[in-house]
Structures are given as C-alpha cells and as structure tokens.
Backbone as a chain_set.jsonl record, in Angstrom:
{"seq": "XXXXXXXXXXXXXXXXXXXXXXXXXXXXXXXXXXXXXXXXXXXXXXXXXXXXXXXXXXXXXXXXXXXXXXXXXXXXXXXXXXXXXXXXXXXXXXXXXXXXXXXXXXX", "coords": {"N": [[96.196, 79.911, 125.109], [95.43, 78.979, 122.725], [93.383, 80.603, 121.755], [94.776, 82.938, 121.251], [96.533, 82.042, 119.361], [94.714, 81.412, 117.374], [93.751, 83.988, 116.822], [96.081, 85.156, 115.797], [96.409, 83.588, 113.531], [94.089, 84.331, 112.105], [94.686, 87.002, 111.677], [96.922, 86.763, 110.005], [95.681, 85.523, 107.817], [93.913, 87.554, 107.103], [95.753, 89.522, 106.409], [96.956, 88.244, 104.236], [94.769, 88.068, 102.521], [94.278, 90.804, 102.183], [96.659, 91.536, 100.937], [96.401, 90.068, 98.583], [94.152, 91.326, 97.473], [95.212, 93.886, 97.118], [97.183, 93.348, 95.197], [95.521, 92.518, 93.118], [94.137, 94.916, 92.706], [96.258, 96.551, 91.912], [96.96, 95.211, 89.563], [94.618, 95.575, 88.083], [94.67, 98.373, 87.917], [96.952, 98.656, 86.384], [96.097, 97.435, 84.009], [94.042, 99.202, 83.297], [95.558, 101.502, 82.903], [97.145, 100.69, 80.72], [95.143, 100.292, 78.803], [94.181, 102.901, 78.607], [96.443, 104.158, 77.576], [96.611, 102.875, 75.085], [94.231, 103.786, 73.949], [94.772, 106.539, 73.944], [96.917, 106.558, 72.136], [95.593, 105.697, 69.826], [93.802, 107.812, 69.454], [95.618, 109.905, 69.025], [96.824, 108.981, 66.668], [94.652, 108.972, 64.931], [94.108, 111.714, 64.919], [96.499, 112.612, 63.788], [96.343, 111.477, 61.238], [94.059, 112.791, 60.274], [94.963, 115.427, 60.294], [96.956, 115.179, 58.364], [95.376, 114.557, 56.132], [93.949, 116.968, 55.893], [96.078, 118.68, 55.374], [96.941, 117.619, 52.924], [94.69, 118.191, 51.346], [94.734, 120.986, 51.43], [97.203, 121.467, 50.178], [96.648, 120.438, 47.663], [94.641, 122.211, 46.812], [96.15, 124.574, 46.795], [97.988, 123.934, 44.787], [96.261, 123.709, 42.602], [95.372, 126.366, 42.455], [97.819, 127.592, 41.891], [98.314, 126.526, 39.368], [96.171, 127.647, 37.965], [96.861, 130.335, 38.135], [99.257, 130.25, 36.702], [98.233, 129.599, 34.171], [96.691, 131.907, 33.639], [98.766, 133.808, 33.61], [100.29, 132.876, 31.445], [98.432, 133.252, 29.394], [98.173, 136.049, 29.489], [100.796, 136.751, 28.876], [100.951, 135.682, 26.303], [99.075, 137.31, 25.017], [100.416, 139.768, 25.171], [102.659, 139.137, 23.641], [101.397, 138.677, 21.197], [100.397, 141.266, 20.712], [102.795, 142.708, 20.513], [103.899, 141.414, 18.293], [102.008, 142.055, 16.361], [102.314, 144.816, 16.334], [104.971, 144.935, 15.506], [104.691, 143.81, 12.977], [103.112, 145.787, 11.748], [104.882, 147.943, 11.886], [106.881, 146.898, 10.282], [105.537, 146.735, 7.847], [105.103, 149.473, 7.415], [107.737, 150.312, 7.203], [108.546, 148.907, 4.917], [106.862, 150.107, 3.027], [107.815, 152.726, 3.135], [110.409, 152.334, 2.238], [109.853, 151.412, -0.323], [108.673, 153.73, -1.366], [110.872, 155.432, -1.312], [112.542, 154.09, -3.085], [111.002, 154.159, -5.401], [110.887, 156.907, -5.854], [113.491, 157.461, -6.513], [113.796, 156.289, -8.91]], "CA": [[97.031, 80.181, 123.984], [94.709, 78.583, 121.535], [92.651, 81.756, 121.241], [95.771, 83.87, 120.712], [97.019, 81.42, 118.128], [93.612, 81.587, 116.42], [93.757, 85.409, 116.443], [97.255, 85.378, 114.934], [96.084, 82.932, 112.261], [93.104, 85.174, 111.427], [95.399, 88.211, 111.232], [97.723, 86.366, 108.84], [94.748, 85.306, 106.714], [93.417, 88.876, 106.697], [96.864, 90.172, 105.714], [97.114, 87.575, 102.942], [93.631, 88.505, 101.707], [94.505, 92.218, 101.853], [97.747, 91.562, 99.961], [95.831, 89.569, 97.333], [93.301, 92.394, 96.941], [96.106, 94.965, 96.665], [97.776, 92.9, 93.939], [94.457, 92.576, 92.115], [93.884, 96.332, 92.425], [97.401, 97.028, 91.132], [96.833, 94.613, 88.234], [93.516, 96.275, 87.401], [95.16, 99.722, 87.611], [97.894, 98.499, 85.272], [95.288, 97.172, 82.815], [93.361, 100.458, 82.959], [96.584, 102.397, 82.364], [97.506, 100.2, 79.383], [94.008, 100.577, 77.915], [94.163, 104.352, 78.396], [97.556, 104.477, 76.679], [96.229, 102.427, 73.736], [93.213, 104.722, 73.469], [95.481, 107.784, 73.651], [97.674, 106.36, 70.897], [94.627, 105.655, 68.725], [93.312, 109.184, 69.259], [96.709, 110.667, 68.412], [97.002, 108.513, 65.29], [93.506, 109.489, 64.179], [94.331, 113.156, 64.756], [97.609, 112.776, 62.847], [95.832, 111.162, 59.899], [93.148, 113.871, 59.88], [95.807, 116.587, 59.986], [97.608, 114.889, 57.083], [94.356, 114.709, 55.089], [93.704, 118.403, 55.724], [97.272, 119.228, 54.722], [96.902, 117.188, 51.526], [93.632, 118.961, 50.675], [95.229, 122.354, 51.274], [98.254, 121.456, 49.16], [95.981, 120.236, 46.371], [94.008, 123.484, 46.46], [97.216, 125.517, 46.452], [98.53, 123.54, 43.482], [95.263, 124.09, 41.597], [95.438, 127.823, 42.327], [99.077, 127.899, 41.206], [98.125, 126.193, 37.955], [95.28, 128.66, 37.391], [97.665, 131.558, 38.0], [100.167, 130.012, 35.573], [97.447, 129.691, 32.93], [96.399, 133.33, 33.415], [100.007, 134.498, 33.244], [100.637, 132.488, 30.073], [97.495, 133.933, 28.49], [98.561, 137.46, 29.441], [102.062, 136.831, 28.142], [100.653, 135.446, 24.889], [98.432, 138.529, 24.515], [101.48, 140.761, 24.992], [103.451, 138.697, 22.484], [100.581, 138.936, 20.001], [100.382, 142.721, 20.491], [104.12, 143.099, 20.029], [104.053, 140.89, 16.936], [101.152, 142.872, 15.5], [102.975, 146.113, 16.217], [106.164, 144.732, 14.677], [104.214, 143.621, 11.599], [102.714, 147.105, 11.239], [106.105, 148.716, 11.682], [107.549, 146.315, 9.124], [104.786, 147.189, 6.665], [105.405, 150.898, 7.228], [109.12, 150.416, 6.733], [108.567, 148.443, 3.525], [106.226, 151.155, 2.222], [108.743, 153.858, 3.069], [111.517, 151.942, 1.358], [109.316, 151.406, -1.688], [108.528, 155.136, -1.771], [112.208, 155.949, -1.594], [113.026, 153.451, -4.31], [110.221, 154.662, -6.533], [111.272, 158.301, -6.08], [114.816, 157.473, -7.114], [113.764, 155.779, -10.279]], "C": [[96.348, 79.831, 122.672], [93.975, 79.75, 120.911], [93.62, 82.753, 120.61], [96.301, 83.343, 119.388], [95.972, 81.586, 117.025], [93.575, 83.024, 115.92], [94.907, 85.708, 115.478], [96.993, 84.776, 113.553], [95.105, 83.782, 111.458], [93.751, 86.452, 110.89], [96.221, 87.894, 109.985], [96.832, 86.153, 107.609], [94.216, 86.635, 106.184], [94.501, 89.63, 105.931], [97.052, 89.572, 104.317], [95.993, 88.0, 101.994], [93.811, 89.954, 101.274], [95.597, 92.34, 100.791], [97.232, 91.118, 98.589], [94.974, 90.647, 96.677], [94.137, 93.561, 96.415], [96.731, 94.597, 95.32], [96.752, 92.943, 92.804], [94.167, 94.023, 91.716], [95.017, 96.914, 91.581], [97.35, 96.486, 89.704], [95.75, 95.329, 87.439], [93.95, 97.687, 87.013], [96.12, 99.681, 86.426], [97.144, 98.256, 83.961], [94.581, 98.442, 82.344], [94.346, 101.43, 82.326], [96.958, 101.983, 80.94], [96.389, 100.495, 78.384], [93.943, 102.068, 77.601], [95.28, 104.77, 77.442], [97.247, 104.05, 75.242], [95.205, 103.388, 73.133], [93.846, 106.06, 73.098], [96.226, 107.676, 72.326], [96.751, 106.331, 69.683], [94.105, 107.052, 68.411], [94.375, 110.026, 68.565], [96.916, 110.266, 66.952], [95.865, 109.015, 64.404], [93.681, 110.977, 63.908], [95.445, 113.419, 63.746], [97.129, 112.531, 61.416], [94.912, 112.27, 59.401], [93.943, 115.124, 59.51], [96.502, 116.392, 58.636], [96.623, 115.047, 55.932], [94.087, 116.186, 54.82], [94.872, 119.071, 55.011], [97.266, 118.88, 53.235], [95.86, 117.971, 50.734], [94.11, 120.383, 50.42], [96.297, 122.428, 50.189], [97.665, 121.27, 47.766], [95.337, 121.534, 45.903], [95.058, 124.511, 46.044], [97.802, 125.207, 45.077], [97.559, 123.919, 42.367], [95.28, 125.601, 41.368], [96.699, 128.244, 41.581], [98.942, 127.633, 39.71], [97.22, 127.218, 37.271], [96.029, 129.973, 37.171], [98.624, 131.418, 36.823], [99.438, 130.148, 34.241], [97.142, 131.15, 32.619], [97.642, 134.085, 32.972], [100.431, 134.151, 31.817], [99.721, 133.17, 29.067], [97.854, 135.406, 28.357], [99.844, 137.632, 28.642], [101.817, 136.63, 26.648], [99.974, 136.662, 24.272], [99.475, 139.607, 24.243], [102.337, 140.415, 23.784], [102.697, 138.988, 21.198], [100.541, 140.424, 19.678], [101.712, 143.194, 19.923], [104.344, 142.627, 18.595], [103.233, 141.719, 15.951], [101.784, 144.242, 15.27], [104.208, 146.006, 15.324], [105.772, 144.548, 13.216], [103.822, 144.958, 10.978], [103.938, 147.959, 10.943], [106.877, 148.207, 10.465], [106.864, 146.781, 7.832], [105.08, 148.656, 6.365], [106.807, 151.067, 6.658], [109.225, 149.992, 5.275], [107.97, 149.506, 2.616], [107.158, 152.348, 2.054], [109.901, 153.544, 2.133], [111.056, 151.94, -0.09], [109.148, 152.828, -2.208], [109.881, 155.716, -2.148], [112.754, 155.375, -2.896], [112.301, 154.015, -5.525], [110.564, 156.118, -6.842], [112.616, 158.366, -6.783], [114.77, 157.001, -8.551], [113.025, 156.648, -11.22]], "O": [[96.697, 80.37, 121.623], [93.94, 79.885, 119.688], [93.328, 83.341, 119.568], [96.492, 84.091, 118.429], [96.314, 81.868, 115.877], [93.389, 83.259, 114.726], [94.737, 86.412, 114.483], [97.316, 85.384, 112.532], [95.277, 83.938, 110.248], [93.418, 86.924, 109.803], [96.219, 88.661, 109.023], [97.187, 86.552, 106.5], [94.082, 86.824, 104.975], [94.219, 90.293, 104.933], [97.276, 90.292, 103.344], [96.231, 88.26, 100.814], [93.529, 90.298, 100.126], [95.485, 93.141, 99.863], [97.577, 91.708, 97.565], [95.057, 90.859, 95.467], [93.808, 94.153, 95.387], [96.802, 95.426, 94.413], [97.063, 93.346, 91.683], [93.975, 94.322, 90.537], [94.771, 97.677, 90.646], [97.656, 97.202, 88.751], [95.941, 95.652, 86.267], [93.643, 98.152, 85.915], [96.101, 100.565, 85.57], [97.51, 98.807, 82.923], [94.525, 98.724, 81.147], [94.027, 102.101, 81.344], [97.073, 102.832, 80.056], [96.654, 100.901, 77.253], [93.679, 102.454, 76.463], [95.081, 105.64, 76.594], [97.573, 104.764, 74.294], [95.297, 103.756, 71.962], [93.507, 106.65, 72.072], [96.174, 108.585, 71.498], [97.086, 106.876, 68.631], [93.981, 107.431, 67.246], [94.075, 110.77, 67.631], [97.156, 111.121, 66.1], [96.09, 109.431, 63.267], [93.431, 111.445, 62.798], [95.348, 114.344, 62.94], [97.467, 113.282, 60.501], [94.977, 112.649, 58.232], [93.63, 115.799, 58.529], [96.621, 117.337, 57.856], [96.966, 115.595, 54.884], [94.007, 116.609, 53.667], [94.676, 119.927, 54.148], [97.547, 119.728, 52.389], [96.105, 118.368, 49.595], [93.919, 120.924, 49.331], [96.294, 123.35, 49.373], [98.134, 121.876, 46.802], [95.469, 121.915, 44.74], [94.877, 125.23, 45.061], [98.079, 126.117, 44.296], [97.977, 124.394, 41.31], [95.212, 126.063, 40.229], [96.658, 129.142, 40.74], [99.402, 128.424, 38.887], [97.472, 127.611, 36.132], [95.853, 130.636, 36.149], [98.789, 132.351, 36.037], [99.961, 130.74, 33.297], [97.308, 131.594, 31.482], [97.578, 134.909, 32.059], [100.877, 135.021, 31.068], [100.173, 133.615, 28.012], [97.844, 135.955, 27.255], [99.961, 138.549, 27.829], [102.407, 137.326, 25.822], [100.261, 137.014, 23.128], [99.429, 140.278, 23.212], [102.698, 141.29, 22.998], [103.272, 139.482, 20.227], [100.64, 140.811, 18.513], [101.754, 143.978, 18.974], [104.912, 143.353, 17.778], [103.694, 142.044, 14.856], [101.787, 144.758, 14.152], [104.459, 146.876, 14.49], [106.438, 145.067, 12.32], [104.154, 145.235, 9.825], [104.028, 148.609, 9.901], [107.454, 148.991, 9.712], [107.52, 147.167, 6.865], [105.28, 149.036, 5.212], [107.03, 151.864, 5.747], [109.912, 150.639, 4.485], [108.512, 149.778, 1.545], [107.275, 152.91, 0.965], [110.319, 154.385, 1.338], [111.77, 152.404, -0.979], [109.449, 153.102, -3.37], [110.022, 156.398, -3.163], [113.35, 156.088, -3.703], [112.917, 154.308, -6.55], [110.529, 156.515, -8.007], [112.839, 159.271, -7.586], [115.672, 157.317, -9.327], [112.926, 156.33, -12.405]]}, "num_chains": 1, "name": "protein.A"}
C-alpha cells in the first residue's frame, strides 16, 4: 500500500502543479489581454487625434478660401457700385445740362 499511497501523492502533486501552471497561464493571458487593450486604446486615441488635426486643417483651409471668396465678391460688388455711381454721375450731369439748356432757351 505504500507504493499506491506514494503514487496517489505524486498524482496529487502533479495535479497541484498543473493547476498552478494553468493559473499562471491564465494570469499571463489576462495580462497580455490587458496590455493589448491598452495598446488598442492608445492607437485609437492617436488615430482620433490625427483625424481631428486633419479636420482642423481642412476647416482652416475652407475658412481661408471662404474669406478669399468674400474679398473677391466685395471687390466685384464695389466695382459694380463704382460703375453705377459713375453712370449716375454722368446721367446727372446730362440732366443738369439739359435743364440748363431748357432754362437758357426760355430766357
């Protein structure tokens, strides 16, 4: 019976060692998973920040283009206003001359 008892003891020790190794493997797997999740989160955050930077650059460029368009439109509008004013001035001068002619003819 001593040999059988020894065998049973060795089996229990082997089971305990196997259980310990399984727990260590599970712990290591858990650590690897946690590290992978942290790395994933860092990658996602980096990608989010880069996307935000690109968005900001695009918005800045769009705003600059909008401002340039506004400047061009204001210049065009001012040119049109100047043309209309010049035309109105000429028409006013013509009208004044015509009125003066009429007045001078009546006198």
